[in-house]
C-alpha positions as CSV (number, residue, x, y, z in Angstrom):
1,M,-68.7,100.6,-29.7
2,S,-68.4,104.3,-29.4
3,M,-67.2,105.9,-26.2
4,T,-66.2,109.4,-25.2
5,F,-64.3,110.7,-22.2
6,H,-64.7,113.9,-20.3
7,P,-62.7,115.2,-17.4
8,L,-64.7,116.0,-14.2
9,G,-62.4,118.2,-12.3
10,E,-58.9,116.9,-11.6
11,A,-59.7,113.5,-10.2
12,A,-62.5,112.0,-12.2
13,V,-63.4,111.1,-15.7
14,K,-66.8,110.5,-17.2
15,V,-67.0,107.6,-19.7
16,S,-70.0,108.1,-21.9
17,F,-71.4,105.2,-24.0
18,N,-72.9,106.7,-27.1
19,E,-75.9,104.4,-27.3
20,A,-79.6,104.6,-26.5
21,V,-80.5,103.5,-22.9
22,S,-81.6,99.9,-23.0
23,P,-81.2,96.6,-21.1
24,S,-78.3,95.7,-23.5
25,L,-76.5,98.9,-22.7
26,N,-77.0,98.3,-19.0
27,K,-75.3,94.9,-19.4
28,M,-72.4,96.5,-21.2
29,I,-71.9,99.1,-18.5
30,K,-72.1,96.3,-15.8
31,S,-69.5,94.4,-17.8
32,F,-67.2,97.4,-18.0
33,C,-67.5,98.0,-14.3
34,T,-66.7,94.4,-13.6
35,N,-63.4,94.8,-15.5
36,L,-62.4,97.7,-13.2
37,S,-60.5,96.8,-10.1
38,F,-59.4,98.4,-6.9
39,K,-56.2,96.5,-7.5
40,D,-55.4,99.0,-10.2
41,Q,-53.5,101.5,-7.9
42,G,-54.9,104.9,-8.5
43,I,-58.5,103.9,-9.3
44,I,-60.5,104.9,-6.2
45,E,-64.2,104.4,-7.2
46,W,-66.6,104.1,-10.1
47,V,-70.2,105.1,-10.4
48,P,-72.4,103.6,-13.1
49,A,-75.3,105.5,-14.5
50,Y,-77.9,105.1,-17.3
51,D,-75.4,105.6,-20.2
52,S,-72.1,106.4,-18.5
53,V,-69.7,105.5,-15.8
54,T,-67.8,108.1,-13.7
55,V,-64.3,106.8,-12.6
56,Y,-62.6,108.6,-9.7
57,Y,-58.8,108.3,-9.6
58,D,-55.7,109.5,-7.8
59,P,-54.1,112.2,-10.1
60,W,-50.8,111.5,-8.3
61,V,-50.8,108.0,-9.8
62,Y,-52.5,108.6,-13.2
63,T,-52.6,111.6,-15.5
64,Y,-55.9,112.1,-17.3
65,Q,-54.4,110.8,-20.5
66,Q,-53.0,107.7,-18.9
67,L,-56.3,106.8,-17.2
68,T,-58.3,107.2,-20.4
69,E,-55.9,104.9,-22.2
70,L,-56.3,102.3,-19.4
71,L,-60.1,102.6,-19.6
72,K,-60.0,102.1,-23.4
73,K,-58.2,98.8,-22.8
74,K,-60.7,97.8,-20.2
75,A,-63.5,98.5,-22.7
76,L,-62.0,95.9,-25.1
77,D,-63.0,93.2,-22.6
78,I,-66.7,94.2,-22.5
79,G,-68.8,91.2,-23.2
80,Q,-66.4,88.7,-21.6
81,Q,-67.9,89.3,-18.2
82,Q,-71.6,89.5,-19.3
83,S,-73.8,87.0,-17.7
84,N,-76.5,85.0,-19.4
85,S,-78.7,85.1,-16.3
86,K,-80.3,87.8,-14.3
87,T,-80.8,88.3,-10.6
88,I,-84.4,89.0,-9.6
89,V,-85.0,90.4,-6.1
90,T,-88.6,90.2,-4.7
91,I,-89.8,93.4,-3.0
92,P,-92.7,92.7,-0.7
93,T,-94.8,95.9,-0.7
94,L,-97.8,97.1,1.2
95,Y,-99.8,99.3,-1.1
96,G,-102.2,102.2,-0.3
97,S,-103.5,103.7,3.0
98,E,-100.8,105.5,5.1
99,Y,-98.2,103.4,3.4
100,G,-99.0,104.7,-0.1
101,P,-100.9,108.0,0.3
102,D,-100.8,108.9,-3.4
103,L,-102.2,105.6,-4.7
104,T,-105.9,106.7,-4.7
105,N,-105.2,110.0,-6.5
106,L,-103.0,108.2,-9.1
107,A,-105.8,105.7,-9.7
108,K,-108.4,108.4,-10.0
109,S,-106.3,110.4,-12.5
110,K,-105.9,107.2,-14.6
111,K,-109.7,106.4,-14.3
112,M,-108.8,103.1,-12.6
113,N,-109.4,101.5,-9.3
114,T,-106.4,101.0,-6.9
115,D,-106.4,97.2,-7.5
116,D,-105.8,98.0,-11.2
117,V,-102.8,100.1,-10.4
118,I,-101.4,97.5,-8.0
119,S,-101.8,94.8,-10.6
120,L,-100.0,96.8,-13.2
121,H,-97.2,97.7,-10.8
122,T,-96.6,94.1,-9.7
123,N,-96.7,92.8,-13.3
124,G,-93.3,92.1,-14.6
125,D,-89.7,92.8,-13.5
126,Y,-87.9,96.2,-13.3
127,L,-84.3,96.8,-14.2
128,V,-82.1,98.7,-11.8
129,N,-80.5,101.1,-14.3
130,M,-78.5,103.0,-11.6
131,I,-78.2,103.7,-7.9
132,G,-78.2,107.4,-6.9
133,F,-79.8,110.4,-5.2
134,L,-79.6,108.5,-1.8
135,P,-77.4,105.6,-0.8
136,G,-79.1,102.5,-2.3
137,F,-81.9,104.4,-4.2
138,P,-82.7,102.3,-7.3
139,Y,-83.8,104.0,-10.5
140,L,-86.0,101.4,-12.2
141,S,-87.2,101.1,-15.8
142,G,-90.0,98.8,-16.9
143,L,-93.0,100.8,-15.5
144,D,-96.3,100.3,-17.5
145,E,-97.0,103.6,-19.2
146,Q,-100.6,103.3,-18.1
147,I,-99.6,104.3,-14.5
148,A,-96.8,106.8,-15.4
149,M,-97.3,110.0,-13.4
150,P,-95.6,113.4,-13.2
151,R,-93.8,114.2,-9.9
152,L,-95.7,115.9,-7.2
153,K,-96.1,119.7,-7.7
154,E,-95.0,120.3,-4.1
155,P,-92.3,117.8,-2.8
156,L,-92.8,116.3,0.6
157,Q,-90.5,117.3,3.4
158,T,-90.4,113.8,4.8
159,V,-90.8,110.5,2.9
160,P,-90.6,107.4,5.1
161,R,-87.9,104.8,4.5
162,G,-89.0,102.0,2.2
163,S,-91.6,104.1,0.3
164,V,-92.3,103.0,-3.2
165,G,-92.9,105.8,-5.6
166,I,-93.6,106.7,-9.3
167,A,-92.2,109.7,-11.1
168,G,-92.7,110.0,-14.8
169,S,-92.1,106.6,-16.4
170,Q,-89.9,105.4,-13.5
171,T,-90.5,103.7,-10.2
172,G,-88.2,103.7,-7.3
173,I,-87.7,103.0,-3.6
174,Y,-86.6,105.4,-0.9
175,P,-83.9,103.6,1.1
176,L,-83.8,106.3,3.8
177,E,-86.2,108.9,5.2
178,S,-85.8,112.0,3.2
179,P,-87.6,114.8,1.3
180,G,-89.0,113.7,-2.0
181,G,-91.4,114.5,-4.9
182,W,-92.4,111.0,-6.2
183,N,-96.0,109.8,-6.0
184,L,-96.0,107.3,-3.1
185,I,-98.1,104.2,-3.8
186,G,-96.7,101.8,-1.2
187,R,-93.9,100.8,1.2
188,T,-91.6,97.9,1.6
189,P,-90.2,96.8,5.0
190,L,-86.9,95.8,3.3
191,R,-83.8,97.8,4.1
192,L,-82.1,98.8,0.9
193,Y,-79.3,100.5,2.8
194,D,-78.0,99.2,6.1
195,L,-74.8,100.7,7.3
196,E,-74.4,98.0,10.0
197,K,-73.8,95.3,7.4
198,E,-70.5,94.5,5.7
199,N,-72.2,95.2,2.3
200,P,-74.7,97.9,3.2
201,F,-76.5,97.8,-0.2
202,L,-79.3,95.3,-0.9
203,L,-79.3,96.1,-4.7
204,E,-76.8,96.9,-7.4
205,Q,-77.0,98.1,-11.0
206,G,-78.1,95.4,-13.3
207,D,-80.4,93.6,-10.8
208,Y,-84.1,93.1,-11.6
209,L,-86.8,93.8,-9.0
210,H,-90.2,92.2,-8.8
211,F,-92.8,93.9,-6.5
212,R,-95.2,91.6,-4.6
213,S,-98.3,92.9,-2.9
214,I,-98.5,92.0,0.8
215,S,-101.0,92.6,3.7
216,E,-100.3,94.8,6.7
217,Q,-99.9,91.6,8.8
218,E,-97.2,90.3,6.5
219,Y,-95.5,93.7,6.4
220,K,-95.2,93.7,10.2
221,R,-94.0,90.1,10.3
222,I,-91.2,90.8,7.8
223,E,-90.4,94.0,9.6
224,D,-90.1,92.1,12.9
225,E,-87.9,89.4,11.3
226,I,-85.6,92.1,9.8
227,E,-85.2,93.6,13.3
228,K,-84.3,90.2,14.7
229,G,-81.9,89.5,11.8
230,T,-83.7,86.4,10.6
231,Y,-85.2,87.6,7.4
232,K,-83.6,86.7,4.1
233,P,-84.6,88.7,1.0
234,E,-85.9,86.5,-1.8
235,R,-83.5,86.3,-4.7
236,R,-83.6,84.0,-7.7
237,E,-81.6,83.6,-10.9
238,E,-83.2,83.3,-14.4
239,T,-81.7,82.6,-17.7
240,L,-81.9,85.5,-20.1
């Protein structure tokens, strides 16, 4: 396996995996991150991406050269931590209307009806390649190219929390209200980021998501259960 290291300022190093982005590379990156540990004094944090991991460290503990040597040793264990199963998280989603204001335009541009778009979007599982942009925002691969769509020409100043969008060949979910330029096709009542919880993140790199179309009545029921703290997200394990 070919890896290259690049310093990012005085307290971070970018570890690049010189391979094409793929589910197998995603597993390698997840395995590499599993081998890292906060017990290694001097390692502060690590952030996985599509084909790299950025490791933040204390320069008073490690020099850049010392850290890269440590990371090379960690890389030798890649594969030992790889799982033969995948975690699939179900994302209940209300499509269209005020919850997905761009669904109709996307369908028209593809010469489909909205049900066709929803069917394609809920068909199959999506891999969480990385978390970024906002806390808990998942960048997902696996979108059917028939419904791929360029970003909006003019970004919205406010995108509601839970909005499900499409940009290019990716789909994603806004965990917080924010500006954004993705085509909004639906919304989930799930909270991908909840600072009140011990682990505030619902998802992590390497998870798979499955979107399930729901009614407005079910949306409001789930939303109410989340407010009461009684709702448990659907998770299941499947063998790869």
